Structures are given as C-alpha cells and as structure tokens.
C-alpha positions as CSV (number, residue, x, y, z in Angstrom):
1,M,81.3,-10.2,17.1
2,T,82.1,-6.8,16.1
3,G,79.6,-3.9,16.4
4,V,78.5,-1.7,13.7
5,N,80.9,1.1,14.7
6,G,83.9,-1.3,15.4
7,S,82.8,-2.1,19.1
8,S,82.3,-5.5,20.5
9,A,78.9,-7.0,20.8
10,S,79.0,-6.5,24.5
11,E,80.1,-3.0,24.3
12,A,77.2,-2.3,21.7
13,S,74.8,-3.8,24.1
14,R,75.6,-1.0,26.7
15,A,75.8,1.7,24.1
16,P,73.1,4.5,23.9
17,L,70.2,3.8,21.8
18,F,71.2,3.6,18.1
19,V,69.4,6.2,16.0
20,K,69.3,6.1,12.3
21,I,68.0,9.0,10.2
22,C,67.0,7.9,6.7
23,G,66.1,9.4,3.4
24,L,68.6,12.3,3.5
25,R,69.2,14.2,0.2
26,T,71.0,17.6,1.2
27,A,74.2,18.5,3.0
28,E,72.3,20.6,5.5
29,D,70.2,17.5,6.6
30,V,73.3,15.4,6.8
31,D,75.1,17.9,8.9
32,A,72.0,18.4,11.1
33,A,71.8,14.7,11.8
34,V,75.4,14.2,12.5
35,E,75.5,17.2,14.8
36,A,72.5,15.9,16.7
37,G,74.1,12.7,17.3
38,A,72.9,10.3,14.9
39,D,74.6,7.0,14.6
40,A,73.6,6.2,11.1
41,I,72.7,8.2,7.9
42,G,70.4,6.5,5.3
43,F,70.4,7.2,1.5
44,V,67.6,5.7,-0.5
45,F,68.6,4.1,-3.7
46,A,65.3,2.1,-4.2
47,P,63.6,3.6,-7.3
48,G,60.4,5.6,-7.6
49,G,60.1,7.5,-4.2
50,P,60.5,11.2,-3.3
51,R,63.7,10.5,-1.3
52,T,65.5,8.5,-4.0
53,V,69.0,9.6,-4.7
54,D,71.7,8.6,-7.2
55,P,75.4,7.8,-6.3
56,A,76.6,11.1,-7.8
57,L,74.5,13.0,-5.3
58,A,75.0,10.6,-2.4
59,R,78.7,10.2,-2.5
60,P,79.7,13.8,-1.5
61,L,77.2,13.7,1.2
62,A,78.5,10.5,2.6
63,E,81.9,11.9,2.4
64,R,80.7,14.5,5.0
65,V,79.9,11.9,7.5
66,P,82.4,11.2,10.1
67,G,83.8,7.7,10.4
68,H,81.9,6.9,13.8
69,V,78.5,7.4,11.8
70,L,77.3,4.6,9.7
71,T,76.3,5.5,6.1
72,V,73.7,3.2,4.7
73,G,72.4,2.5,1.2
74,V,68.8,1.5,1.2
75,F,67.6,-0.9,-1.6
76,R,64.4,-2.6,-2.4
77,G,64.0,-5.7,-4.7
78,Q,67.1,-4.9,-6.7
79,P,69.5,-7.3,-8.2
80,V,72.7,-8.0,-6.2
81,A,74.8,-6.6,-9.1
82,E,72.9,-3.3,-9.1
83,V,73.0,-3.0,-5.3
84,R,76.8,-3.7,-5.3
85,E,77.4,-1.1,-8.2
86,L,75.3,1.6,-6.5
87,A,76.7,1.1,-2.9
88,R,80.3,1.1,-4.3
89,A,79.7,4.2,-6.3
90,A,78.0,6.1,-3.4
91,G,80.8,5.0,-1.0
92,V,78.4,3.8,1.8
93,R,79.5,1.3,4.5
94,A,76.3,-0.5,5.0
95,V,73.7,-2.0,2.8
96,Q,69.9,-2.3,3.8
97,L,67.7,-4.6,1.9
98,H,64.1,-3.8,2.2
99,G,62.3,-6.2,-0.1
100,D,61.9,-10.0,-0.5
101,E,65.5,-10.7,-0.9
102,G,66.5,-14.1,0.4
103,P,69.6,-15.5,2.2
104,A,71.4,-15.7,-1.1
105,H,71.5,-11.9,-1.4
106,Y,73.1,-11.6,1.9
107,A,75.6,-14.4,1.1
108,E,76.6,-12.7,-2.1
109,L,77.1,-9.2,-0.4
110,R,78.8,-10.4,2.5
111,P,82.3,-10.8,1.0
112,D,82.1,-7.0,0.1
113,G,82.5,-6.1,3.7
114,W,79.4,-4.0,4.2
115,T,77.2,-4.1,7.4
116,L,74.0,-5.8,6.3
117,I,70.7,-4.6,7.4
118,R,67.4,-6.8,6.8
119,A,64.5,-4.5,6.7
120,T,61.1,-6.3,6.9
121,S,57.5,-5.5,7.6
122,C,56.2,-7.1,10.9
123,R,53.3,-9.4,10.3
124,G,52.6,-11.8,13.0
125,E,55.4,-13.4,14.8
126,S,58.7,-11.3,14.8
127,P,61.5,-12.6,12.6
128,A,64.8,-13.5,14.3
129,L,67.9,-11.6,13.9
130,G,70.4,-13.1,11.6
131,E,68.2,-15.8,10.1
132,L,69.0,-14.6,6.5
133,G,72.6,-13.7,7.4
134,E,72.0,-10.0,8.3
135,D,73.9,-8.1,10.9
136,L,71.0,-5.8,11.9
137,L,67.2,-6.4,11.7
138,L,64.8,-3.4,11.1
139,L,61.2,-3.9,11.8
140,D,59.0,-1.6,9.7
141,A,55.3,-0.7,9.1
142,P,53.5,-2.7,6.3
143,A,53.8,0.3,4.0
144,P,57.4,1.4,4.5
145,G,58.1,5.0,3.9
146,S,54.4,6.0,4.3
147,G,54.8,7.3,7.7
148,E,52.0,5.2,9.0
149,P,52.7,3.6,12.3
150,W,52.1,-0.1,13.0
151,D,50.8,-1.5,16.3
152,W,54.0,-2.1,18.0
153,S,52.1,-1.7,21.3
154,A,50.0,-4.7,20.7
155,G,50.2,-7.4,23.4
156,S,50.6,-9.8,20.5
157,F,53.9,-8.3,19.5
158,T,57.0,-10.0,20.9
159,P,60.2,-7.9,20.3
160,P,63.2,-9.8,18.9
161,T,66.4,-10.2,20.8
162,G,69.7,-8.7,19.9
163,R,70.5,-5.8,17.6
164,W,67.0,-4.9,16.2
165,I,65.8,-1.4,15.0
166,L,62.2,-0.1,15.3
167,A,60.8,1.8,12.4
168,G,57.5,3.0,10.9
169,G,55.5,5.9,11.7
170,L,58.0,7.2,14.4
171,H,58.3,10.9,15.0
172,P,59.3,13.3,17.9
173,G,56.0,12.9,19.6
174,N,55.7,9.1,19.9
175,V,59.3,7.8,19.7
176,A,59.9,7.9,23.4
177,D,56.8,5.8,24.2
178,A,57.8,3.5,21.5
179,V,61.2,2.9,23.0
180,R,59.9,2.3,26.4
181,T,57.2,-0.1,25.1
182,T,59.3,-2.2,22.9
183,G,62.8,-1.9,24.1
184,P,64.6,-1.8,20.8
185,W,68.4,-1.5,20.3
186,G,67.8,1.2,17.9
187,V,65.2,3.4,16.1
188,D,64.9,4.6,12.4
189,V,63.0,7.5,11.0
190,S,62.4,9.1,7.6
191,S,59.0,10.8,7.0
192,G,58.6,11.6,10.8
193,V,61.3,14.3,10.6
194,E,60.1,15.9,7.3
195,A,58.5,19.4,6.7
196,R,56.7,17.8,3.6
197,R,57.1,14.6,1.8
198,G,60.7,14.0,0.9
199,V,62.1,17.3,2.5
200,K,63.7,17.0,5.9
201,D,63.5,19.5,8.7
202,P,66.6,19.9,10.7
203,R,64.6,21.0,13.8
204,L,62.5,17.8,13.8
205,I,65.8,15.7,13.3
206,R,67.1,17.2,16.5
207,E,63.9,16.8,18.4
208,F,63.5,13.1,17.4
209,I,67.1,12.3,18.5
210,R,66.6,14.2,21.7
211,A,63.2,12.4,22.4
212,A,64.4,8.9,21.3
213,R,67.3,9.2,23.9
214,S,65.4,10.8,26.7
215,V,64.1,7.4,27.7
216,E,67.5,6.4,28.9
C-alpha cells in the first residue's frame, strides 16, 4: 500500500506523528502551518460555517503548499458531483467526507486519484479503518468543528488500528496527553489553534505542532 505522501505503509508506520491543520483561509496561516511542519492542510468546502471557502480562494492557497504536504478538501453531506467539481477546481489532493456518506461515495471518488479520508464521530465502538473504502480514518467529537472535546480518555474507548487520526477539542494544552493516551497515527486541529472563531493564530499553530510531536 502507498502512504499519503508517497511512502510505503511500513515506512508510514515509522514516520513522525501525522499532523493536519484544518480550516485555513489565508496565505499567512498556510505558510505558518507548512513552516511549522504540518503534514496536511485542510480547506473546508462544507457550507454554512465560519471556515468555509470557495475554490477561487482555496486554489491559490493550495498552490502555496509544497508537494510533501497533503492538501485536503473537507465536505459534509454533499453530492458526489459537487465534491468532485469543488475538489478539482481547488486543486486539492485529498477529499475528506464528514457526513453520512456511504461506501458508494468512496467508490465513485476512488478513480479520481484522491486520498480519501472518512471523518466520523466516535459513538460507542470505534469504526474500522477501510470499511467504507477510505484510506484514512478520522475520529471526531459528536459536534465537529465546535472545539468541544470528546471522552477519548474513557476506558471504554478502544482506538482503531492503522492510519487513524484523532480530532475534536484538541489544542496545544491537551494534544500531548491525547497522543499519549490514545496512540493515534495522526492528529487534526481547527478551532484549537484559533484566536477567535474562524480566525487562525499562527503562534497557536506552531505551539500545537510542537506539543503534538513532543510525545515522540
């Protein structure tokens, strides 16, 4: 299997913690995330939120990102045709589906060559990586994007195996503990590195990445 940045699965398993910074809207924020060592940059195309962008804004931002950093379009409950159109227009290299999309969505998007990320809230037993056809699995809080953490420290939570990403309520002050507790392949943050809702803070981006990797 090929890793998200072109490495083999065995190489990916030995790589440093994968860090995704999501909901970016400005060149300053993109540059800060890349310079701090982010592995992935997320642009939100799901409608109705403070971090939503359109392809005209996202494309020049994606073009600033070097090839070793994954650019991700985030969608929620949108038709496959719309996802495909927006992702192509923005020039992202990965698609993250954050709704109730079933295996048909992943099967239809697979031929386009994107890395496919399944994002889902963790309720009860953890889902298995790949069961819908995704390459990466992201476990989020019940209210995605709210900044509210979920109880990933509960004894009832059994982390998935493989390339799974922890999200939901993470910030520079708790991400190291979260990584120690759950042992994820990667972490994802949006509101936890914001000065105010929808507005990123480059200092917090740097602090988050440094704290996340301090566990290693």
